[in-house]
Phi, psi and omega in degrees: 000315181297321179298319179297315181296319180296320177293327176295321178294316178299315180298316179300317179298315179298318180295320178298317180294310182296321179298316178299313183299314180297315179297318182297319179296317179295313184290330182300326184270001178284121189281355182248174187285130172274337178220139198290356177245009177301318184300330178297325177296321177296319179300316178299316181297318179297321179297321177297315180294331179276356182079016178268156179279152173270315186267088185230172176297135184291151177208172176297334182282325183204133171226126183282160171286160183268054179232151171292163201265000192299321179302322182288328176291315178298317179296327177298320177298317178293327180290331175296332180273314189256354183092154183286135179162188181287329185304305183296327180288320176293326177296318176302314181293320180294314177299320179299317180295315179298319178294323177299314177302320180294318180289328174297317178299312180296321179297314180293322177298319180294318185283325190247343188056029186232106181298323182295318177298321178295322178295320179300309182297318179296315179299318179294320178304313178289330178293334180279007184307307186283321180293342173271018176091013185051049192258344191304328187248012182279162176280062179225168191283344198296318185293319178294319180298320178291316179305311185296325179285325176296321175298320177300316177299317181302315180292324177299327182281352176282308173052038180277323177199184184295339178297326179290323175294321178297313180295321177299316179293322180298314180288328174296320177297315180298326174297314176299321183288354173260320178204133190292346181304337180299337180305320178295316181298312184294327178300314180292325176297317181293325176298316177300313185296319183292336179274318191246338182222069189303318181297317178293331180300314184295318179296313183294308187291318179296318179294309184295306183295321179300313180295321178298313182294317182297312181293324179296316180296313182296310182292323180293319178294315184289342180250013179057037176093353183287332178301312179294320181301311186283327185266344183227307186295309181293314177302323180294337181275350182297143178286166181260144178253087188287357175303329185267009177305316178256323183299331177305318181278312187287322184258310185288322186260295189291330181298325185249330189233029181301323180291320177297322176297318178299319176300315182299312182293324179292324177300312180293323183294310184291328177288324177294316181296325186258013188300330182286341181263359183256160176288165182295330178295319179295318178303313181297326181298309183289328177291320177304311182290334174297315181291320177296317178303311181297320181295315182288325176292317179298318178300315179294318184297309183288332174292324178292326177286341183285147178306128177087000181289114180259187184300335181298334182288348180271353182305318177302318179295317179296323181296313181290330175295322177298317179296315182295327180297315178295319178299316182291320179304313180297320181297315181293319179298321178296321178295317180297312184291335181270354183274093182280351182283333180274152174290158181301324181295323178293315177298320179298318179296318178300320179295321177298314180299318180298313179294324177295324177296319177297315179298320179298321177294321176300313182295331182292342181242013176297138183225165176267109182300328184300332182291340182255003182257134175291144182263171175299327178295324177294317177302311183297313181297322179295315179296320179294321178296315180299321178296322177298318181294320180300327184288341183282141176273151176076192182277144178235162176241126177241084185300140177087000178222138178231145172068297191300308182292320179298312186291324178295330180266000179072031182249161176292142183273148176229162182298149174301128188296331179291331177289326174296315179295318179299313180296319181296322182284333190242357176214110187295316187296298184281332177298315179293322181298312180292319180296320179295322177295320179295315179298322179297319178296320178294316182298326181265014176053044180297324180267128180289331179214142170243124178263084193282146170245180186295318182292326178296316178296322181289317185273336183231057184297337182295343181297338180289349173291338186239342181233154184227142181294133177258310182191159173288154182278321185244158180258007180226176186260351192236334189290151173065021176271149175296161187259344180209176186068215170291116178287111196216153168200159170297134187246320188225146175267124175244138178234160177306142186303327180292341181259344190302315184282325183288336180268000000 
């Protein structure tokens, strides 16, 4: 029975990995947005290739995302090979995800000397794909940022000499330079190091903090202060979404990964109870993972409370839960096998229960791949929409989409409309300036056509003072919608009021 269960776990892990790879390949070639802010990442990458700055004064034409730039530099290198578009950026994320799975496997092998435990953690990481927003392969910063921090953890666990601490700090910095959430993770690592590995603390902290300070000073100086504004000042001004104070735990975590959480807590519990009987190295191992666990969970939790935090911000918590499950599985199996007081049948029963718990966690995150895959109907509707945009003379506005739709239609690009709204809500000076410019363009019918979506109508209702609905864009309710994040598509054609009746 146990052999059957173990093979089922191995099979489940393989299926999760293969399903992700197949889905990523299919989605990678989809020329339109799977998530409504993917196009902005392409826009950032194109600006780097054009020698333009990312961190600049905001305008109706361009507003940057509130992320550090490393993902866009890496994507720029891939874009030089494959051409600018969604494909190279999704390829970066897909490779990052596969590499993360590989490093999780290597990490578990190193910690447990147990291939089966490593397979469990790797399989769960890929199994958490959809509950993390189906984000692993999107043209967004998250997958690269997670990979770099997992590599940092891997080097920290080598601890052969100061070079490993240096490499760990370097990859932690690169993770931060991809997304600032790493600051929380690195803080907890440094707290652990200063208590338990003082020599490593100085190498790690001086390298990490030094690189953060140096790049911040250089980028802030070279951008006349805009680097600090976009990456620190504006995010700090965002309001909090206290709805997730409890929902983060009840819905985001326990609903899908309650068994993995139980494994994590049991791992810490049994190591704490037995700490006096273990060597100091074992003590440091479980304490190390306790601090990493707290750091990654804290990062996910406060990001979820932050304005705009979607399911992707929980990926760090899911990643450490996948790692902890494999660690705990190995720990429990060692306890079972070392317990000579129990009869073999009792130990066998415990092993069955343990394997059934792993299978139950796998089943809790099983998903329908078809829900995340674009259909032939989506391709067709997207191509027809782009052709409609091409036929229009002059500048058009496609709210909620940047770069991809504009560039495919041969039109001038404009800032993501949600970024205009975000800036207006959280920064009075520049928000009002950009909003007034935007209102002026609307009032003067600068755009010959607006392809409005629901959020644009909700956030910018005043545009109806100057534009009037002409017709819906699609004849159905489902085609050409994004697959994750805000499920969105352009819905209605609006034209200047003076043209509405004549057309």
